[in-house]
C-alpha positions in Angstrom: 2.8 0.4 -31.3 2.3 -3.4 -31.7 3.4 -5.3 -34.6 0.3 -4.5 -36.5 0.9 -0.6 -36.0 -1.9 -0.1 -33.3 -1.4 2.5 -30.6 -1.4 1.0 -27.2 -4.4 1.8 -25.3 -3.3 1.4 -21.5 -6.3 1.1 -19.1 -4.7 -0.9 -16.1 -3.7 2.3 -14.0 -5.3 0.8 -11.1 -2.4 -1.8 -11.2 0.3 0.7 -11.9 0.3 4.1 -13.8 1.6 4.3 -17.5 3.2 6.3 -18.9 5.2 8.0 -16.4 5.9 11.8 -16.6 9.2 12.4 -18.8 11.2 13.6 -15.5 10.6 10.4 -13.7 13.1 8.5 -15.8 15.5 11.1 -16.2 15.9 11.6 -12.3 16.1 7.8 -11.9 18.9 7.5 -14.6 20.8 10.6 -13.2 21.0 8.7 -9.8 22.0 5.4 -11.3 24.5 6.9 -13.9 26.0 10.0 -12.1 25.2 10.2 -8.3 25.2 6.5 -7.2 25.2 7.2 -3.4 23.0 6.2 -0.6 20.8 8.5 1.6 21.8 9.2 5.3 25.0 7.0 5.4 27.9 9.2 4.1 29.3 12.8 4.2 30.7 13.2 0.7 29.1 15.5 -1.9 27.0 13.2 -3.7 25.6 11.6 -0.6 24.6 15.1 0.5 22.9 15.7 -2.7 20.8 12.5 -2.1 20.0 13.3 1.3 18.8 16.6 0.3 16.6 15.3 -2.4 15.1 12.6 -0.3 14.3 15.1 2.3 12.8 17.6 -0.4 10.6 14.7 -1.7 9.2 13.9 1.8 8.5 17.7 2.1 6.8 17.9 -1.2 4.7 14.9 -0.6 3.7 16.2 2.7 2.5 19.3 1.1 0.7 17.3 -1.6 -1.0 15.5 1.1 -2.1 18.4 3.5 0.5 17.5 6.2 2.3 20.2 7.9 5.1 18.0 9.6 7.1 16.4 7.0 8.7 13.9 9.2 5.4 12.2 9.7 5.6 11.1 5.9 7.5 7.7 6.0 9.0 5.9 3.1 8.4 2.4 2.7 9.1 -0.1 -0.1 5.4 -0.3 -1.4 1.7 0.3 -0.4 1.4 -3.1 1.1 4.4 -2.5 3.2 2.7 0.9 4.5 -0.3 -1.2 5.4 1.6 -4.1 7.3 3.9 -1.4 9.2 0.6 -0.1 10.7 -1.4 -3.4 11.3 1.6 -5.4 12.6 2.8 -2.6 14.6 -0.3 -1.0 15.9 -2.5 -4.2 16.9 -2.1 -6.3 20.0 -3.5 -9.5 21.2 -7.2 -9.5 21.7 -7.8 -6.3 19.7 -10.8 -6.1 17.7 -10.7 -4.4 14.2 -13.2 -3.7 11.9 -12.7 -3.7 8.1 -14.7 -4.1 5.1 -15.6 -6.4 2.3 -14.3 -4.1 -0.3 -10.6 -4.3 0.7 -7.7 -5.6 -1.2 -5.6 -8.7 0.0 -2.9 -6.3 1.2 -5.5 -5.5 4.1 -7.3 -8.8 4.2 -4.3 -11.2 4.5 -2.3 -9.3 7.1 -5.3 -9.1 9.3 -6.0 -12.9 8.8 -2.5 -13.5 9.7 -2.7 -11.5 12.9 -6.1 -13.2 13.7 -4.4 -16.7 13.5 -1.2 -15.7 15.0 -1.9 -12.8 17.5 -5.4 -13.7 18.4 -7.1 -10.4 17.3 -10.6 -10.3 16.2 -11.8 -9.2 12.7 -15.1 -8.1 11.5 -16.2 -7.1 8.0 -18.6 -4.4 7.2 -20.4 -4.7 3.9 -21.1 -1.8 1.4 -24.5 -0.7 -0.1 -25.6 -1.4 -3.5 -23.6 1.2 -4.8 -20.5 0.1 -3.4 -20.4 2.6 -0.6 -19.6 1.5 3.3 -21.7 3.9 5.5 -20.3 5.2 8.7 -23.4 3.3 10.3 -22.3 -0.1 9.0 -18.8 0.4 10.4 -20.1 1.7 13.8 -22.4 -1.3 14.1 -19.4 -3.8 13.7 -17.6 -2.0 16.5 -17.4 -3.4 20.2 -15.8 -2.4 23.3 -12.4 -3.9 22.3 -12.4 -2.3 19.0 -9.2 -0.4 18.4 -8.6 0.0 14.6 -10.8 0.4 11.5 -9.0 -0.5 8.2 -10.9 1.0 5.0 -10.1 1.7 1.4 -10.4 5.2 0.3 -11.7 3.8 -3.0 -12.5 0.2 -4.1 -9.9 -1.2 -6.6 -13.1 -3.2 -8.2 -16.0 -0.9 -8.5 -14.1 2.7 -8.1 -16.7 3.7 -5.2 -15.3 6.5 -2.9 -15.9 5.9 0.6 -17.0 8.6 3.1 -13.7 8.6 5.1 -14.1 12.0 6.9 -17.6 10.9 8.2 -16.2 7.3 9.3 -13.3 8.9 11.1 -15.3 11.4 12.8 -17.4 8.5 14.2 -14.5 6.4 14.9 -12.8 9.1 17.1 -16.0 9.4 19.2 -15.7 5.8 19.8 -12.0 6.0 20.7 -11.0 4.0 17.8 -8.1 4.8 15.2 -8.5 4.7 11.4 -6.1 3.2 8.9 -7.0 4.5 5.0 -5.7 2.4 2.2 -5.1 5.3 -0.2 -3.6 3.2 -3.1 -6.4 4.2 -5.6 -6.8 7.9 -4.5 -3.4 9.6 -3.9 -2.6 11.5 -7.1 -6.2 11.1 -8.3 -8.1 13.2 -6.1 -7.2 16.2 -3.7 -6.1 14.6 -0.3 -5.9 16.9 3.0 -4.9 14.3 5.5 -4.8 16.8 8.6 -8.2 18.1 7.8 -9.7 14.6 7.1 -8.6 13.3 10.8 -7.4 10.1 9.7 -4.7 8.4 11.7 -2.9 6.4 9.2 -2.8 6.7 5.6 -1.0 4.2 3.3 -0.4 4.4 -0.5 2.0 3.2 -3.2 4.3 5.6 -5.2 3.7 4.0 -8.5 -0.1 4.4 -9.2 -1.7 7.9 -9.1 1.4 9.5 -7.7 3.0 8.5 -11.0 6.3 7.5 -9.7 8.1 4.3 -10.2 7.7 0.9 -8.4 9.6 0.0 -5.3 8.7 3.0 -3.0 5.6 3.4 -0.7 4.1 6.3 1.6 2.9 6.1 5.0 1.5 9.1 7.2 1.2 8.9 10.9 -1.0 11.4 12.6 0.4 13.0 15.9 0.7 10.5 18.5 -0.3 7.7 16.3 3.4 6.8 16.3 3.5 6.3 19.9 1.0 3.4 19.6 2.6 1.8 16.8 5.8 -0.2 17.4 8.4 -0.7 14.4 8.1 -4.2 13.2 11.3 -3.8 11.2 14.6 -2.7 13.0 18.0 -1.9 11.5 20.4 0.8 10.4 19.0 4.3 10.0 22.2 6.3 9.7 21.5 8.1 13.2 22.1 7.2 16.6 24.2 4.4 15.7 25.7 3.9 19.1 22.4 2.7 20.5 21.2 -0.9 20.4 17.5 0.2 20.3 15.7 1.2 17.3 15.3 5.2 17.3 11.7 6.1 18.4 11.8 9.5 16.5 10.1 10.0 12.9 10.8 9.1 10.2 13.6 6.8 11.5 11.4 4.8 13.6 10.0 3.0 10.5 12.7 3.6 7.8 15.3 0.8 8.7 17.9 -0.1 5.8 18.8 1.7 2.9 15.9 3.5 1.2 15.1 2.9 -2.6 16.9 6.3 -3.3 16.5 5.7 -7.1 12.8 5.2 -6.9 12.4 8.3 -4.3 14.2 10.4 -6.8 11.9 9.4 -9.5 8.7 9.8 -7.2 10.3 13.4 -6.7 10.1 14.1 -10.4 6.5 12.6 -10.4 5.2 14.8 -7.6 6.8 18.0 -9.1 4.6 16.9 -12.1 1.5 16.6 -10.0 2.4 20.1 -8.4 2.5 21.7 -11.7 -0.4 20.2 -13.3 -2.3 19.9 -10.2 -4.4 17.1 -8.6 -7.6 18.8 -9.0 -7.1 19.3 -12.9 -6.2 15.5 -13.2 -9.0 14.5 -11.2 -11.4 16.7 -13.5 -10.1 15.3 -16.7 -10.2 11.6 -15.2 -13.7 12.2 -14.1 -14.5 13.5 -17.6 -13.2 10.2 -19.2 -14.9 8.0 -16.8 -18.2 9.7 -17.3 -17.7 9.1 -20.9 -16.9 5.6 -20.3 -20.0 5.1 -18.3 -22.3 7.0 -20.5 -21.0 5.0 -23.5 -21.4 1.7 -21.7 -24.9 2.6 -20.9 -25.8 2.5 -24.6 -24.4 -1.0 -25.1 -26.9 -3.6 -24.4 -26.0 -6.6 -21.9 -23.2 -5.1 -20.7 -23.0 -5.5 -16.5 -21.2 -2.4 -14.8 -20.8 -2.5 -11.4 -20.2 0.3 -8.9 -21.9 3.9 -8.5 -23.7 5.0 -11.7 -22.2 8.7 -11.5 -18.6 9.5 -12.2 -18.5 12.0 -9.3 -19.0 9.1 -6.9 -16.2 7.0 -8.0 -12.6 7.0 -9.1 -11.5 6.1 -12.7 -12.1 2.5 -12.2 -14.9 0.8 -14.0 -15.3 -3.0 -13.7 -18.0 -5.0 -16.1 -18.8 -8.3 -17.6 -20.4 -9.2 -20.7 -22.6 -12.2 -20.8 -21.4 -15.0 -22.6 -17.6 -14.1 -22.3 -15.4 -15.3 -19.7 -13.5 -12.0 -18.1 -10.0 -13.2 -19.2 -11.2 -14.2 -22.6 -12.5 -10.9 -23.0 -9.4 -9.2 -21.8 -7.2 -11.0 -24.0 -9.4 -10.5 -27.0 -9.3 -6.7 -26.3 -5.5 -7.0 -26.3 -5.0 -9.0 -29.2 -7.5 -7.5 -31.6 -7.5 -3.8 -30.4 -4.3 -3.4 -28.2 -6.6 -2.4 -25.4 -5.0 -3.5 -22.1 -7.2 -4.1 -19.2 -7.0 -6.4 -16.1 -9.3 -9.5 -15.7 -9.9 -11.6 -12.5 -10.8 -11.1 -8.9 -8.3 -8.0 -8.5 -6.9 -9.2 -5.2 -10.3 -8.3 -3.7 -12.1 -11.7 -3.3 -14.8 -10.5 -0.7 -15.8 -7.6 -3.0 -16.1 -10.1 -6.0 -18.3 -12.5 -3.6 -20.6 -9.6 -2.8 -20.9 -8.8 -6.7 -21.7 -12.4 -7.5 -18.7 -12.5 -10.0 -16.5 -15.1 -8.2 -17.9 -18.4 -10.0 -17.2 -16.7 -13.4 -13.8 -15.6 -12.7 -14.4 -12.1 -11.6 -14.8 -9.2 -14.0 -12.9 -7.0 -16.3 -11.4 -3.8 -15.1 -10.9 -0.5 -17.0 -8.9 2.1 -15.2 -8.1 5.4 -16.6 -5.2 7.5 -15.8 -3.7 10.9 -15.8 -2.9 10.5 -19.5 -6.0 8.6 -20.9 -7.6 10.5 -23.8 -11.2 11.0 -25.1 -10.1 9.1 -28.3 -8.9 6.3 -26.4 -12.3 5.9 -24.6 -14.0 6.1 -27.8 -12.0 3.3 -29.1 -12.8 1.2 -26.2 -16.6 1.8 -26.7 -16.4 0.8 -30.3 -14.6 -2.2 -29.5 -17.1 -3.3 -27.0 -20.0 -2.5 -29.1 -18.9 -4.4 -32.2 -18.3 -7.4 -29.9 -21.7 -7.3 -28.4 -23.6 -6.6 -31.7 
């Protein structure tokens, strides 16, 4: 509750999910207050408990994401770290990369860095009017030096879902690997990575997976690790007598003490997702998104970006109201109604350039989550309607 007694309406789940399932806090507190041991470094009882818990979290994540070999699921420090692990480890001087204009800076900036420092070439494919990047648009951007396609599973601005399976099928016909940024889809929509054929899948643990900040996830398909160097080396708790980094999974990419507290919190979150099911969460979030879109369609003068149907997007809806600066609108919603959203460019500058929203400071993003209610959406629509009228 805020100082005026209003319930908080949190619609910034595309940045980080809130609230967390109850077990997340308990699991993290238990590690900090009772266990306090590292993973893979010691042989006493508490350390063994932690090692088993980390392994079980890895196994549960693999099952959730449709991966049979759990060691192919690597823990990183966040989604950006997962993406950087692949781009810095896989790309070589002179490589050609195709990405898109819907991407987050966690893709755009590493590629820009590698273009300036390593001499890779980057080309950006654009989406259609609904925010969808077609396989044809990607294929037209490829050339004989192309080695990697990097694409978001869903835009963090328009919410538009991308045809990942069709893009991957086309890419593999051309001998090109595919890295998918799943920051906005993991935990929000069912994912079967082996069936999809993608080579790399990166996501954070704190968004749709409902875990805490401080842990990310990276999947590498069979054979992809052979072509991907570790760009971070150090202690792994294994093969300590050797001066070289282990080349086995997951140790190849897991140097240094992992964030055990966050991983155990993530374990509790994944167990919650297993029990509630991602399919059920997707259905409920789609209902809330459809409710929001239908309500917005009845309010004059509001510009809504992205697919018209909730079936073609995740629970992200960005909009602008003529005459209102996006940041001022977001501040008003918070101060007057305790509705919490995000205004700005959402770290996706090329997407906003395409939408024509850059000069006005971006847009206002509403992102529903696993705990968003129909009553909360009604309050949002009422607040926007009263503002416009």
